[in-house]
TIMIBA-593801 format. One record per residue (C-alpha): residue number from 1; x, y, z. Coordinates in steps of 0.2 Angstrom, whole numbers, padded with zeros to 4 digits, m for minus. Example, Ala and Ser with C-alpha at 12.3 -4.5 7.8 and 13.67 -1.06 7.14 Angstrom:
<recs>
- 1,0062,m0022,0039 $
- 2,0068,m0005,0036 $
</recs>
This chain:
<recs>
- 1,m0482,m0051,m0283 $
- 2,m0481,m0042,m0266 $
- 3,m0492,m0027,m0263 $
- 4,m0480,m0013,m0258 $
- 5,m0495,m0002,m0253 $
- 6,m0501,m0015,m0241 $
- 7,m0484,m0017,m0233 $
- 8,m0483,0002,m0231 $
- 9,m0500,0003,m0222 $
- 10,m0495,m0010,m0210 $
- 11,m0478,m0003,m0206 $
- 12,m0485,0015,m0204 $
- 13,m0499,0009,m0193 $
- 14,m0486,0000,m0182 $
- 15,m0475,0016,m0182 $
- 16,m0489,0025,m0174 $
- 17,m0491,0012,m0160 $
- 18,m0479,0019,m0148 $
- 19,m0476,0024,m0131 $
- 20,m0473,0043,m0129 $
- 21,m0455,0045,m0132 $
- 22,m0452,0062,m0140 $
- 23,m0447,0055,m0157 $
- 24,m0447,0039,m0166 $
- 25,m0456,0023,m0161 $
- 26,m0454,0016,m0144 $
- 27,m0462,m0001,m0141 $
- 28,m0454,m0011,m0127 $
- 29,m0459,m0029,m0122 $
- 30,m0474,m0031,m0110 $
- 31,m0480,m0013,m0111 $
- 32,m0497,m0006,m0117 $
- 33,m0490,m0001,m0133 $
- 34,m0483,m0018,m0136 $
- 35,m0500,m0026,m0133 $
- 36,m0508,m0014,m0145 $
- 37,m0495,m0019,m0159 $
- 38,m0499,m0037,m0155 $
- 39,m0518,m0035,m0157 $
- 40,m0515,m0025,m0173 $
- 41,m0505,m0040,m0180 $
- 42,m0519,m0052,m0175 $
- 43,m0532,m0042,m0184 $
- 44,m0522,m0043,m0200 $
- 45,m0518,m0061,m0198 $
- 46,m0537,m0066,m0196 $
- 47,m0542,m0055,m0211 $
- 48,m0532,m0067,m0222 $
- 49,m0537,m0084,m0214 $
- 50,m0522,m0085,m0202 $
- 51,m0525,m0092,m0185 $
- 52,m0516,m0081,m0172 $
- 53,m0510,m0087,m0155 $
- 54,m0497,m0082,m0142 $
- 55,m0486,m0093,m0132 $
- 56,m0482,m0092,m0113 $
- 57,m0470,m0078,m0114 $
- 58,m0477,m0067,m0128 $
- 59,m0471,m0074,m0145 $
- 60,m0485,m0072,m0157 $
- 61,m0489,m0084,m0171 $
- 62,m0501,m0084,m0186 $
- 63,m0504,m0101,m0194 $
- 64,m0509,m0103,m0212 $
- 65,m0514,m0121,m0211 $
- 66,m0507,m0132,m0225 $
- 67,m0514,m0148,m0232 $
- 68,m0504,m0159,m0221 $
- 69,m0505,m0150,m0203 $
- 70,m0494,m0163,m0196 $
- 71,m0479,m0159,m0208 $
- 72,m0465,m0148,m0201 $
- 73,m0469,m0130,m0203 $
- 74,m0461,m0116,m0213 $
- 75,m0459,m0101,m0202 $
- 76,m0454,m0083,m0206 $
- 77,m0454,m0067,m0196 $
- 78,m0444,m0056,m0184 $
- 79,m0446,m0046,m0169 $
- 80,m0460,m0033,m0164 $
- 81,m0451,m0024,m0150 $
- 82,m0440,m0009,m0153 $
- 83,m0426,0001,m0144 $
- 84,m0430,0018,m0137 $
- 85,m0434,0031,m0151 $
- 86,m0432,0019,m0165 $
- 87,m0437,0019,m0183 $
- 88,m0451,0007,m0189 $
- 89,m0442,m0005,m0200 $
- 90,m0430,m0015,m0189 $
- 91,m0438,m0031,m0184 $
- 92,m0456,m0026,m0189 $
- 93,m0452,m0026,m0208 $
- 94,m0448,m0044,m0207 $
- 95,m0465,m0048,m0198 $
- 96,m0474,m0038,m0211 $
- 97,m0465,m0046,m0226 $
- 98,m0469,m0063,m0219 $
- 99,m0487,m0058,m0217 $
- 100,m0487,m0052,m0235 $
- 101,m0480,m0069,m0241 $
- 102,m0494,m0077,m0231 $
- 103,m0507,m0066,m0240 $
- 104,m0499,m0070,m0257 $
- 105,m0501,m0089,m0253 $
- 106,m0519,m0087,m0248 $
- 107,m0523,m0076,m0263 $
- 108,m0515,m0089,m0275 $
- 109,m0528,m0102,m0271 $
- 110,m0514,m0115,m0270 $
- 111,m0511,m0121,m0252 $
- 112,m0495,m0127,m0246 $
- 113,m0492,m0145,m0240 $
- 114,m0484,m0138,m0224 $
- 115,m0492,m0125,m0213 $
- 116,m0484,m0108,m0215 $
- 117,m0482,m0099,m0199 $
- 118,m0479,m0080,m0197 $
- 119,m0469,m0076,m0181 $
- 120,m0467,m0060,m0171 $
- 121,m0454,m0063,m0157 $
- 122,m0454,m0053,m0141 $
- 123,m0438,m0046,m0131 $
- 124,m0426,m0047,m0146 $
- 125,m0420,m0030,m0142 $
- 126,m0411,m0027,m0126 $
- 127,m0420,m0011,m0122 $
- 128,m0430,m0018,m0107 $
- 129,m0424,m0036,m0104 $
- 130,m0409,m0045,m0110 $
- 131,m0409,m0047,m0129 $
- 132,m0415,m0062,m0139 $
- 133,m0426,m0067,m0124 $
- 134,m0442,m0073,m0134 $
- 135,m0432,m0084,m0145 $
- 136,m0421,m0091,m0131 $
- 137,m0437,m0096,m0121 $
- 138,m0444,m0104,m0137 $
- 139,m0429,m0116,m0139 $
- 140,m0428,m0119,m0120 $
- 141,m0412,m0110,m0117 $
- 142,m0421,m0099,m0104 $
- 143,m0430,m0107,m0090 $
- 144,m0441,m0102,m0075 $
- 145,m0425,m0097,m0066 $
- 146,m0423,m0084,m0079 $
- 147,m0440,m0077,m0076 $
- 148,m0437,m0075,m0058 $
- 149,m0419,m0069,m0059 $
- 150,m0420,m0056,m0073 $
- 151,m0425,m0038,m0070 $
- 152,m0427,m0022,m0080 $
- 153,m0419,m0006,m0076 $
- 154,m0433,m0001,m0065 $
- 155,m0431,m0017,m0055 $
- 156,m0446,m0026,m0062 $
- 157,m0444,m0044,m0062 $
- 158,m0447,m0053,m0079 $
- 159,m0459,m0066,m0072 $
- 160,m0469,m0052,m0065 $
- 161,m0469,m0042,m0081 $
- 162,m0475,m0058,m0091 $
- 163,m0489,m0061,m0079 $
- 164,m0495,m0043,m0077 $
- 165,m0495,m0042,m0096 $
- 166,m0508,m0056,m0095 $
- 167,m0498,m0071,m0100 $
- 168,m0496,m0088,m0092 $
- 169,m0477,m0089,m0092 $
- 170,m0480,m0108,m0096 $
- 171,m0464,m0113,m0104 $
- 172,m0470,m0130,m0109 $
- 173,m0482,m0121,m0121 $
- 174,m0468,m0110,m0126 $
- 175,m0455,m0123,m0130 $
- 176,m0452,m0127,m0149 $
- 177,m0443,m0143,m0154 $
- 178,m0432,m0147,m0169 $
- 179,m0446,m0158,m0177 $
- 180,m0458,m0143,m0177 $
- 181,m0451,m0134,m0192 $
- 182,m0441,m0137,m0208 $
- 183,m0435,m0119,m0210 $
- 184,m0435,m0102,m0202 $
- 185,m0433,m0087,m0213 $
- 186,m0430,m0070,m0207 $
- 187,m0430,m0054,m0218 $
- 188,m0422,m0039,m0210 $
- 189,m0414,m0022,m0214 $
- 190,m0395,m0024,m0217 $
- 191,m0390,m0013,m0203 $
- 192,m0375,m0008,m0214 $
- 193,m0371,0001,m0230 $
- 194,m0366,m0013,m0243 $
- 195,m0383,m0014,m0252 $
- 196,m0386,0004,m0252 $
- 197,m0369,0009,m0258 $
- 198,m0369,m0004,m0272 $
- 199,m0387,m0001,m0277 $
- 200,m0391,m0020,m0274 $
- 201,m0408,m0025,m0271 $
- 202,m0406,m0039,m0258 $
- 203,m0393,m0048,m0248 $
- 204,m0391,m0066,m0244 $
- 205,m0383,m0069,m0227 $
- 206,m0370,m0082,m0225 $
- 207,m0364,m0079,m0207 $
- 208,m0372,m0070,m0193 $
- 209,m0359,m0062,m0182 $
- 210,m0357,m0068,m0164 $
- 211,m0357,m0056,m0150 $
- 212,m0351,m0054,m0132 $
- 213,m0359,m0041,m0121 $
- 214,m0350,m0036,m0104 $
- 215,m0356,m0025,m0090 $
- 216,m0341,m0018,m0081 $
- 217,m0341,m0009,m0065 $
- 218,m0326,0002,m0060 $
- 219,m0324,0006,m0041 $
- 220,m0313,0020,m0035 $
- 221,m0316,0035,m0023 $
- 222,m0325,0051,m0024 $
- 223,m0315,0067,m0020 $
- 224,m0315,0085,m0024 $
- 225,m0309,0091,m0042 $
- 226,m0294,0099,m0034 $
- 227,m0287,0082,m0029 $
- 228,m0270,0080,m0038 $
- 229,m0271,0069,m0053 $
- 230,m0258,0057,m0047 $
- 231,m0267,0051,m0032 $
- 232,m0285,0051,m0038 $
- 233,m0295,0035,m0040 $
- 234,m0305,0042,m0054 $
- 235,m0317,0028,m0061 $
- 236,m0322,0039,m0076 $
- 237,m0305,0042,m0083 $
- 238,m0301,0023,m0080 $
- 239,m0317,0018,m0090 $
- 240,m0313,0030,m0104 $
- 241,m0295,0024,m0105 $
- 242,m0301,0006,m0106 $
- 243,m0314,0009,m0119 $
- 244,m0302,0020,m0130 $
- 245,m0288,0007,m0129 $
- 246,m0299,m0007,m0134 $
- 247,m0307,0003,m0148 $
- 248,m0290,0009,m0155 $
- 249,m0284,m0009,m0156 $
- 250,m0300,m0016,m0164 $
- 251,m0299,m0001,m0177 $
- 252,m0280,m0005,m0181 $
- 253,m0280,m0024,m0180 $
- 254,m0297,m0030,m0183 $
- 255,m0304,m0019,m0197 $
- 256,m0317,m0028,m0207 $
- 257,m0316,m0042,m0195 $
- 258,m0324,m0036,m0178 $
- 259,m0331,m0021,m0169 $
- 260,m0332,m0015,m0152 $
- 261,m0346,m0003,m0145 $
- 262,m0348,0005,m0128 $
- 263,m0366,0011,m0128 $
- 264,m0371,0013,m0110 $
- 265,m0362,0023,m0096 $
- 266,m0367,0028,m0079 $
- 267,m0356,0038,m0067 $
- 268,m0358,0040,m0048 $
- 269,m0362,0052,m0040 $
- 270,m0364,0061,m0057 $
- 271,m0360,0078,m0051 $
- 272,m0350,0091,m0060 $
- 273,m0339,0095,m0045 $
- 274,m0335,0077,m0039 $
- 275,m0323,0064,m0045 $
- 276,m0333,0048,m0049 $
- 277,m0331,0034,m0037 $
- 278,m0340,0022,m0048 $
- 279,m0343,0020,m0066 $
- 280,m0353,0006,m0075 $
- 281,m0353,0004,m0093 $
- 282,m0355,m0009,m0107 $
- 283,m0343,m0017,m0120 $
- 284,m0351,m0025,m0135 $
- 285,m0339,m0036,m0146 $
- 286,m0345,m0043,m0162 $
- 287,m0336,m0054,m0175 $
- 288,m0340,m0068,m0188 $
- 289,m0325,m0078,m0180 $
- 290,m0325,m0086,m0163 $
- 291,m0307,m0084,m0161 $
- 292,m0308,m0065,m0164 $
- 293,m0321,m0064,m0149 $
- 294,m0309,m0075,m0138 $
- 295,m0295,m0063,m0142 $
- 296,m0304,m0047,m0139 $
- 297,m0311,m0054,m0122 $
- 298,m0293,m0058,m0118 $
- 299,m0287,m0040,m0123 $
- 300,m0301,m0032,m0112 $
- 301,m0296,m0042,m0097 $
- 302,m0277,m0038,m0100 $
- 303,m0281,m0020,m0102 $
- 304,m0292,m0020,m0086 $
- 305,m0277,m0027,m0076 $
- 306,m0265,m0013,m0083 $
- 307,m0278,0001,m0080 $
- 308,m0282,m0005,m0062 $
- 309,m0264,m0003,m0058 $
- 310,m0261,0014,m0067 $
- 311,m0277,0022,m0060 $
- 312,m0278,0014,m0043 $
- 313,m0296,0007,m0046 $
- 314,m0304,m0010,m0047 $
- 315,m0315,m0017,m0060 $
- 316,m0329,m0030,m0059 $
- 317,m0333,m0039,m0076 $
- 318,m0350,m0047,m0079 $
- 319,m0355,m0057,m0095 $
- 320,m0372,m0050,m0100 $
- 321,m0375,m0061,m0115 $
- 322,m0365,m0071,m0128 $
- 323,m0369,m0079,m0145 $
- 324,m0357,m0088,m0156 $
- 325,m0356,m0084,m0175 $
- 326,m0369,m0093,m0184 $
- 327,m0369,m0100,m0202 $
- 328,m0385,m0099,m0212 $
- 329,m0391,m0116,m0220 $
- 330,m0383,m0116,m0238 $
- 331,m0398,m0125,m0245 $
- 332,m0410,m0112,m0239 $
- 333,m0399,m0098,m0244 $
- 334,m0397,m0105,m0261 $
- 335,m0416,m0105,m0262 $
- 336,m0417,m0087,m0258 $
- 337,m0403,m0083,m0270 $
- 338,m0412,m0093,m0284 $
- 339,m0429,m0085,m0280 $
- 340,m0421,m0067,m0282 $
- 341,m0412,m0073,m0298 $
- 342,m0429,m0079,m0306 $
- 343,m0437,m0063,m0301 $
- 344,m0423,m0052,m0309 $
- 345,m0418,m0044,m0293 $
- 346,m0400,m0040,m0290 $
- 347,m0392,m0049,m0275 $
- 348,m0376,m0052,m0266 $
- 349,m0369,m0064,m0253 $
- 350,m0364,m0055,m0236 $
- 351,m0362,m0057,m0218 $
- 352,m0373,m0049,m0204 $
- 353,m0364,m0039,m0191 $
- 354,m0379,m0038,m0180 $
- 355,m0387,m0053,m0170 $
- 356,m0404,m0059,m0174 $
- 357,m0417,m0072,m0168 $
- 358,m0412,m0082,m0182 $
- 359,m0396,m0087,m0174 $
- 360,m0405,m0093,m0159 $
- 361,m0417,m0103,m0169 $
- 362,m0402,m0110,m0179 $
- 363,m0399,m0121,m0163 $
- 364,m0414,m0132,m0167 $
- 365,m0419,m0127,m0185 $
- 366,m0412,m0124,m0202 $
- 367,m0411,m0105,m0205 $
- 368,m0408,m0092,m0218 $
- 369,m0408,m0073,m0218 $
- 370,m0413,m0060,m0232 $
- 371,m0407,m0042,m0231 $
- 372,m0415,m0027,m0239 $
- 373,m0405,m0010,m0240 $
- 374,m0404,0002,m0226 $
- 375,m0403,0019,m0233 $
- 376,m0386,0027,m0227 $
- 377,m0384,0013,m0215 $
- 378,m0396,0021,m0202 $
- 379,m0404,0009,m0190 $
- 380,m0410,0009,m0172 $
- 381,m0415,0027,m0174 $
- 382,m0430,0037,m0182 $
- 383,m0419,0040,m0198 $
- 384,m0419,0022,m0203 $
- 385,m0427,0019,m0220 $
- 386,m0429,0006,m0234 $
- 387,m0441,0009,m0248 $
- 388,m0457,0000,m0248 $
- 389,m0453,m0007,m0265 $
- 390,m0437,m0015,m0257 $
- 391,m0448,m0024,m0245 $
- 392,m0460,m0029,m0259 $
- 393,m0445,m0037,m0267 $
- 394,m0441,m0046,m0251 $
- 395,m0458,m0052,m0249 $
- 396,m0458,m0059,m0267 $
- 397,m0442,m0068,m0263 $
- 398,m0449,m0075,m0247 $
- 399,m0465,m0081,m0256 $
- 400,m0455,m0090,m0270 $
- 401,m0443,m0098,m0257 $
- 402,m0457,m0104,m0246 $
- 403,m0464,m0113,m0261 $
- 404,m0447,m0121,m0264 $
- 405,m0445,m0126,m0246 $
- 406,m0463,m0134,m0246 $
- 407,m0457,m0146,m0259 $
- 408,m0442,m0153,m0249 $
</recs>
């Protein structure tokens, strides 16, 4: 059985490997704090006989070699990077539970036929570079052009960040292929309330919501606050009106089916006594149905046309990233479910409202996701929490499911 104390030690060590952020954990991709986190994981991998290695863009692997090294691998893990001022379970809990499963495999004295690979992806969060970057590079969706044309908020080019971090940027050594693995399993916090509110131990994910992220820039004119309301070209009011109109429609017509979030807003010139001439903000749509994402994008574009006319402004719309809804492999999901059942852990089928690396890997591999409870639904903040015993249960299920997959 999984060792909850060992899981706790690893997570609390990673918690403290952070850039100075005032509160919580901040470990952005390609930073000194991220390197320290990687080196800690390498140490833990080596301690239990795993062979660690990084690919050309910084995805970390730890191989527990099986009896048939040429057989397709079984892979499990999640992301090591965080958002700003985060908690220390999102992403990293999936890595540590996969590592704990590897320890259990090693301690059992019964090697697998396939190699088991613990994976820690880079750039999953969009806190520095666009989200899901490590997995997109791994499947070949991102290219050298991506490295040369992607920048962080400080203007640092992704390719330069990779090279300054000490990596080759070699995409041939980064690329994974369908024949490399028979399964990718990802344990993660629910990022919602269903498990916590129902007192359920684990969630078996059926569908990962798709998403569309847009960056909108509204252009108007700066003028004095005494300017009459009916002649202003106020980009802040236009932006707020667009966001609230869309949010009201989603709350009314898509309850339980889709969400919308505007998490980033910048106003120019950003002075108390100046009407903003430009506003730039994000809109994030999520749904388990592609038709809902299409409808919400159409709604946004129609509202833009109406608000441009009413507020005498002009909008530019840029698609930041997009991912379709992704179904988990039913055979792998059943193995997770059966493993939980055999261990006597309560479980339920559910969808994931958040995106994960698993949905990118689903383009080349069979995937399945396992959720642990998120206390009060908190995530992406220092209040996020799941009990270490919950994680031990998750690691137990991973271990059993890996054994089952190895027999396929």
